[in-house]
C-alpha positions in Angstrom: 125.7 22.7 79.4 125.1 20.9 76.1 126.7 22.0 72.8 123.2 22.4 71.4 122.3 24.8 74.2 125.5 26.8 73.5 124.9 27.1 69.8 121.2 28.1 70.2 122.1 30.6 73.0 119.4 29.3 75.3 121.2 30.7 78.4 123.1 33.9 79.1 126.2 31.9 79.9 125.8 29.9 76.7 125.5 33.1 74.7 128.6 34.6 76.3 130.6 31.5 75.8 129.5 31.1 72.2 130.3 34.8 71.5 133.7 34.4 73.1 134.5 31.3 71.1 133.4 33.0 67.9 135.5 36.1 68.5 138.6 34.0 69.3 138.1 31.9 66.2 137.7 34.9 64.0 140.8 36.5 65.6 142.9 33.4 65.0 141.8 33.2 61.4 142.1 36.8 60.4 144.8 38.3 62.6 147.7 36.8 60.4 145.9 38.0 57.3 145.8 41.6 58.7 149.4 41.4 59.8 150.6 40.3 56.3 148.5 43.0 54.7 150.3 45.7 56.8 153.6 44.0 56.4 153.2 44.1 52.6 153.1 47.9 52.8 156.4 48.1 54.6 159.1 49.2 52.2 161.9 47.7 54.5 163.3 44.3 53.7 162.9 43.1 57.3 159.6 42.5 58.9 158.8 43.3 62.5 156.0 43.3 65.0 156.1 47.1 65.2 154.0 48.9 62.6 156.1 50.5 59.8 156.8 54.2 60.0 155.9 54.6 56.4 153.9 52.7 53.8 154.7 51.9 50.2 153.5 49.7 47.3 157.1 48.7 46.6 156.7 45.0 47.0 153.5 44.9 44.8 155.4 46.5 41.9 158.3 44.1 42.5 155.8 41.2 42.3 154.6 42.4 38.9 158.2 42.7 37.6 159.3 39.3 38.8 158.0 36.6 36.4 158.5 33.8 38.9 156.5 35.4 41.6 153.8 36.4 39.2 153.6 32.7 38.0 153.4 31.5 41.6 150.6 34.0 42.3 148.7 32.7 39.3 149.1 29.1 40.4 147.9 30.1 43.9 144.9 31.9 42.5 144.0 28.9 40.3 144.3 26.5 43.3 142.2 28.8 45.5 139.4 29.1 42.9 139.4 25.4 42.3 139.2 24.8 46.1 136.4 27.3 46.5 134.5 25.7 43.5 134.7 22.3 45.2 134.2 23.4 48.8 131.1 25.6 48.1 128.7 22.9 46.9 130.1 20.4 49.4 129.7 22.8 52.3 126.2 23.8 51.1 125.1 20.2 50.9 126.5 19.5 54.3 124.7 22.5 55.7 121.4 21.5 54.1 121.7 18.0 55.4 122.5 19.2 58.9 119.5 21.5 58.8 117.3 18.6 57.7 118.6 16.4 60.5 118.3 19.0 63.2 115.0 20.6 62.2 113.0 18.6 64.7 115.7 18.2 67.3 114.7 19.1 70.8 111.0 19.2 70.0 108.7 16.7 71.7 107.2 14.2 69.3 103.7 15.0 70.3 104.3 18.7 69.6 105.4 17.8 66.1 102.3 15.7 65.6 100.1 18.5 67.0 101.6 21.0 64.5 101.0 18.6 61.7 97.4 18.1 62.8 96.9 21.9 63.1 97.5 22.2 59.4 94.2 20.4 58.7 92.0 22.6 60.8 90.3 25.8 59.5 91.7 28.8 61.3 89.6 31.7 62.5 91.0 34.0 59.7 90.1 31.4 57.0 86.9 30.9 55.1 85.5 27.8 53.4 85.4 29.6 50.0 88.9 30.8 50.4 90.2 27.3 51.2 88.2 25.8 48.2 89.8 28.5 46.0 93.3 27.5 47.2 92.4 23.8 46.6 91.4 24.6 43.0 94.6 26.5 42.4 96.7 23.7 43.9 94.8 21.2 41.8 95.5 23.1 38.6 99.2 23.4 39.5 99.4 19.7 40.3 97.8 18.6 37.0 100.1 20.9 35.1 103.2 19.4 36.8 102.0 15.8 36.1 101.3 16.7 32.5 104.7 18.2 31.9 107.0 16.1 34.1 108.7 12.8 33.3 106.8 10.3 35.4 110.1 8.5 36.2 111.7 11.6 37.6 112.9 10.8 41.2 111.3 12.9 44.0 113.4 13.2 47.2 111.7 11.8 50.3 111.9 14.3 53.2 113.9 12.7 56.0 112.8 15.1 58.7 109.2 13.8 58.8 108.8 11.1 61.5 106.2 9.0 59.6 108.1 8.9 56.3 110.3 5.8 55.6 114.0 6.1 56.5 115.1 3.4 54.1 113.7 5.1 50.9 115.5 8.1 49.5 113.4 8.8 46.4 109.9 8.3 45.0 109.0 8.7 41.4 106.5 11.3 40.0 104.3 8.3 39.0 104.3 7.0 42.6 103.4 10.5 43.9 100.5 10.7 41.5 99.1 7.3 42.5 99.6 8.2 46.2 97.6 11.4 45.8 94.8 9.4 44.2 94.9 7.0 47.1 95.0 9.8 49.7 92.0 11.6 48.1 90.0 8.4 47.9 90.7 7.7 51.5 90.2 11.1 53.0 87.9 13.0 50.7 85.9 9.8 49.9 85.8 8.8 53.6 86.9 5.2 52.6 89.2 5.2 55.7 86.2 6.0 58.0 84.1 3.2 56.5 87.1 0.8 56.9 87.7 1.8 60.5 84.1 1.1 61.4 84.6 -2.6 60.7 87.1 -3.4 63.4 88.8 -0.1 64.4 91.8 -0.6 62.1 93.3 2.3 60.2 95.1 2.1 56.9 98.7 2.6 58.2 98.1 0.2 61.1 96.8 -2.4 58.7 99.7 -2.1 56.4 102.2 -2.2 59.3 100.6 -5.4 60.5 100.4 -7.1 57.1 103.9 -6.1 55.9 105.6 -6.5 59.3 106.7 -2.9 59.8 108.6 -2.2 63.1 106.5 -0.6 65.8 107.3 3.1 66.3 105.8 6.0 68.3 103.9 7.1 65.2 102.8 3.7 63.7 101.8 0.6 65.7 101.0 -2.5 63.7 97.3 -3.5 64.0 96.5 -6.5 66.0 93.2 -8.4 66.3 91.4 -7.0 69.4 90.8 -9.5 72.2 87.1 -10.0 72.7 
């Protein structure tokens, strides 16, 4: 059984094992904390495994009266807050990176391509007028962003899309604007259809062939057909 199957709970055994591991991990982490909490309410000077017969806030008042302990508590609180302030953004960044890397894990490549292609087909619950209205709204929003944004602002390149370059981390807003013009000219203007009628080559295949891109499952460099 793979770790991925355990985490995702794809089998009953995996779910049981994952639940058991989670429960044990939580017990190991929080059992000492609960014990110390109960022990702190014990007015006796000696700690034991048996729960105290009576409870008291004696040690908490003693802590407030002892300047050394109060200072140590203050230092511990500052260290804890600083650690949390550093660990939170680091942990969040790691979680987002893991999500991006595993978003397509386990899905067949052709299924990913089919989902992408399905986004460009009018569904039964959609109308042409509705789609044109959405296009106008998106066009207005795009023009607003281009008018207000710094054209040199970096735009992160999604790393979970198979056909996006893996060696480029950012594009500029200016590049995105020019790319949109190119895409609209090709697709809405049917320039790609006219080009393909010449010898069957598409834009990405031509670029891959001319610029020497490595062959992948998604992009294959165009080669002159043998006649």
